C-alpha positions in Angstrom: 29.9 -92.9 -40.3 31.9 -92.7 -43.3 34.9 -95.1 -44.5 38.0 -93.2 -44.6 37.9 -92.0 -48.3 34.6 -90.4 -47.5 34.8 -87.0 -46.5 31.8 -85.5 -44.2 29.0 -83.8 -45.9 28.5 -80.3 -43.8 26.1 -77.3 -43.8 26.4 -74.2 -41.6 22.9 -72.1 -40.0 23.9 -68.3 -40.0 26.4 -66.8 -42.5 28.0 -64.2 -40.3 29.9 -65.6 -37.3 29.1 -68.5 -39.5 31.6 -67.7 -42.0 34.3 -69.1 -39.6 32.5 -72.5 -39.4 32.1 -72.5 -43.1 36.3 -72.1 -43.5 36.9 -74.6 -41.3 34.9 -77.1 -42.9 36.4 -75.9 -46.3 39.6 -76.6 -45.3 39.6 -79.5 -43.0 41.0 -82.7 -44.7 37.8 -85.0 -43.6 35.3 -82.6 -44.5 33.3 -80.8 -47.6 30.8 -77.6 -47.3 27.5 -78.4 -49.0 25.2 -75.1 -47.7 24.6 -72.2 -45.5 21.2 -71.3 -44.2 20.2 -67.6 -43.6 17.0 -66.6 -42.3 16.6 -64.4 -45.3 17.6 -63.7 -48.9 20.4 -61.0 -48.8 23.3 -59.7 -50.6 25.6 -60.3 -47.8 24.5 -63.8 -47.1 24.8 -64.4 -50.8 28.4 -63.5 -51.1 29.6 -65.5 -48.2 27.9 -68.3 -50.1 29.3 -67.5 -53.3 32.6 -67.4 -51.3 32.6 -70.7 -50.4 31.0 -72.1 -53.7 27.8 -73.4 -51.8 23.9 -73.3 -52.1 22.3 -70.3 -50.2 19.2 -71.7 -48.4 16.6 -69.8 -46.7 14.4 -72.8 -46.1 16.8 -74.7 -43.0 14.8 -78.0 -43.5 15.0 -77.9 -47.1 18.9 -78.0 -46.5 18.9 -80.6 -44.4 16.7 -83.0 -46.7 18.6 -82.1 -49.8 22.3 -82.2 -48.1 21.6 -84.9 -45.6 24.4 -83.5 -44.0 26.8 -85.7 -41.6 27.6 -82.5 -39.7 26.0 -79.1 -39.4 26.8 -76.0 -37.1 24.9 -73.3 -35.3 26.0 -69.9 -35.5 22.9 -68.1 -35.2 21.6 -66.1 -31.9 21.0 -68.1 -29.0 17.2 -68.1 -28.8 17.3 -70.1 -32.4 19.8 -72.6 -31.2 17.4 -75.4 -29.6 15.5 -75.7 -32.9 18.0 -75.6 -35.4 19.8 -78.0 -33.4 17.0 -80.3 -32.9 16.1 -80.4 -36.5 19.5 -81.3 -37.7 19.8 -84.2 -34.8 16.7 -85.5 -35.9 18.0 -85.4 -39.7 20.8 -87.2 -38.5 23.6 -85.2 -38.1 26.1 -84.6 -35.4 25.9 -80.8 -34.5 28.7 -77.9 -33.4 26.7 -75.1 -31.5 28.2 -72.0 -30.8 27.7 -70.7 -27.2 26.0 -69.6 -25.1 24.6 -73.3 -25.7 20.9 -71.7 -25.7 18.9 -68.9 -23.9 17.5 -71.2 -20.9 19.1 -74.1 -19.6 16.0 -76.0 -19.8 16.1 -75.7 -23.6 20.1 -76.6 -23.7 19.5 -79.8 -21.6 16.8 -80.7 -24.2 19.2 -80.2 -26.9 21.8 -82.5 -24.8 19.0 -85.1 -24.1 18.3 -85.3 -27.8 21.7 -85.8 -28.8 22.0 -88.7 -26.3 19.1 -90.3 -27.7 19.8 -90.1 -31.4 23.7 -91.2 -30.8 24.9 -88.0 -32.2 27.6 -85.6 -31.1 26.6 -82.1 -29.5 29.6 -80.0 -29.2 29.6 -76.2 -27.7 32.2 -73.8 -29.4 34.0 -72.5 -26.3 36.5 -71.6 -28.8 38.7 -69.7 -25.9 40.1 -73.1 -25.0 41.8 -73.3 -28.7 44.1 -70.0 -28.4 47.7 -71.4 -28.2 48.5 -69.5 -25.4 45.6 -70.9 -23.4 46.8 -74.2 -24.7 50.3 -73.4 -23.1 48.9 -72.6 -20.2 46.5 -75.6 -19.7 49.4 -77.8 -20.9 51.8 -76.2 -18.2 49.2 -76.7 -15.3 48.8 -80.4 -16.6 53.0 -81.2 -16.3 52.4 -80.0 -12.7 54.7 -76.9 -13.5 52.9 -74.7 -10.7 51.8 -77.6 -8.7 48.5 -77.4 -7.2 46.1 -74.8 -8.6 44.8 -72.8 -5.7 43.3 -69.5 -6.9 42.9 -67.7 -10.1 42.3 -63.6 -10.7 40.6 -63.0 -13.9 39.8 -59.5 -15.5 38.1 -59.6 -19.2 36.2 -57.5 -21.4 32.3 -57.6 -21.5 31.3 -60.9 -22.3 34.9 -62.4 -22.6 34.4 -63.1 -19.0 32.1 -66.2 -19.5 34.2 -67.4 -22.2 37.2 -67.4 -19.7 35.2 -68.5 -16.9 34.7 -72.0 -19.1 38.1 -72.1 -19.5 39.0 -71.8 -16.0 36.6 -74.5 -15.4 38.5 -76.7 -18.1 41.7 -76.3 -15.9 39.9 -76.3 -12.1 37.4 -78.7 -12.5 33.5 -79.1 -11.2 32.6 -75.3 -9.9 30.2 -76.1 -7.2 29.1 -72.8 -5.6 29.3 -68.7 -6.4 28.9 -65.4 -4.8 28.4 -62.2 -7.1 27.9 -58.3 -7.1 26.1 -57.2 -10.3 25.5 -53.5 -11.6 23.3 -53.6 -14.6 22.6 -49.8 -14.4 24.2 -47.7 -16.8 26.5 -44.7 -15.8 25.2 -41.4 -15.6 24.8 -40.0 -19.1 27.1 -42.8 -20.7 24.7 -45.5 -22.2 25.7 -49.2 -22.1 28.2 -50.3 -24.9 26.5 -53.5 -24.8 23.0 -54.8 -25.4 20.7 -55.3 -22.5 19.0 -57.9 -25.1 22.1 -60.2 -23.7 20.0 -60.6 -20.3 18.3 -63.8 -20.0 15.7 -64.8 -18.2 17.8 -66.3 -15.4 21.3 -65.5 -16.3 23.5 -62.2 -18.4 26.2 -63.1 -20.9 27.3 -59.4 -21.1 29.1 -57.5 -18.1 27.2 -54.4 -18.6 28.2 -51.7 -15.9 29.8 -54.2 -13.6 29.6 -57.9 -13.2 32.2 -59.7 -10.5 31.9 -62.9 -8.9 34.2 -65.7 -6.6 33.7 -69.6 -7.5 34.8 -72.1 -5.8 35.4 -75.7 -7.4 35.1 -79.4 -5.9 39.2 -79.3 -5.7 39.2 -76.0 -3.4 40.3 -74.2 -5.8 38.5 -70.8 -6.1 38.2 -68.1 -8.9 38.0 -64.1 -8.6 36.6 -62.8 -11.6 35.2 -59.0 -12.9 34.3 -57.4 -16.2 32.8 -54.6 -17.8 31.3 -53.4 -20.9 32.8 -50.3 -20.5 36.0 -51.8 -21.2 38.0 -51.1 -24.3 38.1 -54.0 -26.6 41.1 -52.3 -28.2 42.6 -53.1 -24.9 43.8 -56.9 -23.9 40.5 -59.1 -23.8 41.5 -60.7 -20.7 44.2 -61.0 -18.1 44.4 -64.1 -16.1 46.7 -65.1 -13.1 46.6 -68.4 -11.8 48.5 -69.3 -8.5 49.7 -72.9 -7.6 51.6 -74.1 -4.7 54.9 -74.5 -6.7 54.6 -71.0 -9.0 52.4 -69.3 -11.0 51.0 -68.4 -14.7 50.0 -65.1 -15.9 48.7 -64.5 -19.6 48.4 -61.0 -20.5 45.8 -61.5 -23.5 43.7 -64.0 -25.2 46.6 -64.6 -27.3 49.3 -62.8 -26.1 52.5 -63.8 -23.7 52.3 -66.7 -20.9 54.7 -66.1 -18.1 55.5 -69.0 -16.0 57.3 -68.2 -12.7 58.5 -71.1 -10.2 58.7 -70.8 -6.2 62.5 -71.0 -7.4 62.3 -66.9 -8.9 63.1 -68.4 -12.3 61.1 -67.5 -15.4 59.9 -68.6 -18.4 57.8 -66.5 -21.0 55.8 -68.1 -24.0 54.9 -65.7 -27.0 52.8 -67.3 -29.6 54.3 -67.4 -33.1 52.8 -64.8 -35.4 54.3 -66.8 -38.4 53.5 -70.5 -37.2 50.6 -70.2 -34.8 46.7 -69.2 -35.3 46.3 -66.0 -33.4 42.5 -64.1 -33.1 39.2 -65.3 -32.2 38.3 -66.2 -35.6 41.6 -68.5 -35.8 40.2 -70.2 -32.7 36.8 -70.8 -34.0 38.2 -72.2 -37.2 40.5 -74.7 -34.8 37.6 -75.5 -32.9 35.1 -76.6 -35.9 38.0 -78.2 -37.5 38.5 -80.4 -34.0 35.3 -81.1 -34.0 35.3 -82.5 -37.4 37.9 -84.5 -36.8 36.2 -86.1 -33.7 33.5 -87.2 -35.8 35.3 -88.6 -38.3 37.7 -90.5 -36.1 34.4 -91.7 -34.0 35.3 -90.0 -31.1 33.9 -88.2 -28.7 32.6 -84.4 -28.5 35.8 -82.3 -27.8 33.9 -80.0 -25.5 30.3 -82.0 -25.1 27.0 -80.1 -24.7 26.9 -81.1 -21.5 29.7 -78.2 -20.7 27.2 -75.7 -22.1 24.2 -76.6 -19.9 27.2 -76.8 -17.0 27.9 -73.0 -18.0 24.5 -72.1 -17.9 23.9 -73.3 -14.3 27.1 -71.2 -13.4 25.5 -68.2 -15.0 22.3 -68.8 -13.0 24.2 -69.0 -9.4 25.8 -66.1 -10.3 23.0 -63.8 -11.4 20.6 -65.4 -8.5 23.7 -64.1 -5.8 23.9 -61.0 -7.1 19.9 -60.5 -5.5 20.2 -62.5 -2.6 23.9 -61.4 -1.6 24.9 -65.0 -0.3 26.6 -67.7 -1.7 24.8 -69.7 -4.1 24.6 -73.2 -5.1 25.7 -74.4 -8.8 
């Protein structure tokens, strides 16, 4: 672990969404970015590397051996996560891996086990938790503003339902069972706007035509959620209502207005500042990666440990299985 004067050496696998990781490391007070890996040599990847003044590698092992990074982030499609993560851990790096942690639960568990055996951190990138609106809502619940949470209603665009379900998990605790209705067939004369490739062997990341489910938590709270890929991405990415014993909270978009209603009918409205707050999915990612780097530097635990990624896959598997069985499935 570096001392206080020595910055962490960071590398990134993947130059598309990974550009946000590069920015986070470059802006962090505790990091310096030293390389980016691309599967192929191409002009777009080179432009990203040039923007951050780092070498572009097409040999991942060479990057790890030459840079000897303290931290590595993985921003590639899911099926590549395991191999890239295991190699980075073996090289001695702590790893930030984008969601979904991997394309199977077994693969994701291998990543978690390898991190534990190596004594390195594995963090999964559920960056919606870093939206200023979501942070405000979470702090209101922790402060007891709505009493005990009873249930939540979630409506989301496409793949946002997966991320927002993770967010509800962070508020409600351990999910124990799920029941669902899923329709993967495209509407007549209207192809899916999302890719069926996002349906993995035992779960689906996207919503396709319709993905609806109910989740019950160990606490007794319940989530009712629904999404479709036919939603317009120009509309709110997600809306969320959480009802408690002493009030309710309503989120009108991922980085939108939050309304707190008490049982006394008085309301408080929070809106993120266009000037003071980081707003947007890219900004959330930058905040999440910076927080991971800070945790590594401070020798703290992972802000969102890899186990949370395995748990989300287990939840998605129960949701997927229930759509066939028509019954509640244990998570």
